[in-house]
Each structure stands twice: as structure tokens, then as C-alpha cells.
C-alpha positions, 0 to 999 in steps of 0.5 A: 793394818785395817781392811781398807788399807789392805784392799787399797794395797791390793788395787795398787799391786794389781795396777802394777801387775803384781797379782800374786802379791794382790791376792795376798793382800786381799786375803789379809783384807778378808782376815782383817774384816772378819776380825773387825766384824766389818761385813761391808769391807768383807764383802768388798774384799771377797768380790775383789778376790773373786774377780782377780781369781776369775781374771787369772782363769781360776774360776773354781777357786773364785766360786766360794768368794763369789757365792759368799758375796751373793749371799750377803744382804745389808739393809742399807744397800751398801753392797748391792753393787758388789752382790750384782757383780758377783751374780754376773760373774757366777752366771758367766762362769756357769755359761749362763747368758746375761 
């Protein structure tokens, strides 16, 4: 299964109230993105997993995913929204006002 399908499945699982299964699907999306060398999908999967972990109160586990997103730079701006969202979450986790 490709990364976009894993990501879509994770969203469906979150909508159905199954965050533990969504977490697994997001991990699969990350693995598939790495294998496909797809930086855009990798960034989207990382921010989705980071957000899910933050929502569950697991900020320490979310940090590496959010930090990786913030360090991502693609010249065409295709992940700028994800980078900004990750930066906002990191500031919130650290107690820095927006």
C-alpha cells in the first residue's frame, strides 16, 4: 500500500475514534514514504502523527516528528502549511505564546 492510502486510512480511523489503529497506519505511511523517497508524503505523515500524539497528551513522543517537519524545506512550498503547523504545535508544547 502506498503512503497516501495509509494516510487516508489513518484519517478514517481517527474519524471513527480509533486513534491506536490510526497511529499504526501513520507509522506505515512514514515507512512507505521513506521507501518511495517521497518527502512531501513523509512530511504529511509526520505532522499527522505528531498532531495525533499531541492530542493524546503524548507530547514527548510527538517532538521528534514535529521537529523533523519543521526542518523540512521544499523549494516549491508544497509543505509550508505543515511546517507552520508543526512550529505552532512545538511552541504550544513549550508554553511559548503565539
